[in-house]
N, C-alpha and C positions, 0 to 999 in steps of 0.2 A: 719847250716840251710841256704839254699839259697832261696831268695825271689826276686820279681821284684823290681826295683827301683821306688821310688815315682815320680810322675810328678812334674815338676818345672814350676812355673808361667812364662808366656812369658816375663813379664817385668823383672823378675829376670835373665832369660837367656840373654836378651838384655843387661842388665847392666853389667853382667859378661863378655860377649863377647866383649863389647865396651872397657872394661878395659884391655884386653889382648894386649900384645905387638904383632907386626906383626909376629914375629917368633913363638910365642905360638899359635897365631890364626891359622897359617898354620897347626899346629899339632892337632888342636881341634878334628876333625872328627876321627882321629885314636885313640886318647885318650878315646873318648866316646865309641868307639867300644870295647876297652880293658876292660872297666868297666863292660860290659855285662857278661863277663866270670868270674868275681871275686866273692868270697863269700860275701853274703849280710845277715846281721842279723838285725832284727827289735826288738827294746826294747821300747814298748809304741810308742811314737811319734818320736823316734829317729831311724834312719837307719844307720848302720855302714857298711862300705865297707873296707875290709882289702886290702890295696894296696900292702903291703909286710909284712914281719915279724914284723916290728917296726912302720909302718905308716898306719893310718886309716883315711878315709874320713867320716865325720859325717854329716848327713842331718837331720835337725829338721823339721818334716813334720806333724804338727798338722792337723788333718782331712785328712791325707794322701797326702798333697800337700806342697811342699817347697814354701813359700810365700815371702821370703826376702833373700837377699844375706847374711845377718847376720846369717841366719839359716844354713849356710854351713861352716863347719870347717874342716881344714886339719892339720894333724900333720907333714906335709912335710916341707922341708927346705924353700920352696917358700911361705909358709903361712905368712900372715901379722902378 
């Protein structure tokens, strides 16, 4: 099931962008564009985006909005 991505609070976006290395910052716009074409599944307040067969990005969006950086989790190798 494909659905739209939830909005992210501006303060969360600013925090995440500020934490990126210059190399990753340059790739940000292209990465966001790729997310738009990926399958999105909503389960209650959690939105899951399948990045590939083994990796998913999870957004916890109570009330439909991602309100903190802690509400974003990724199973990728770069995840903290």
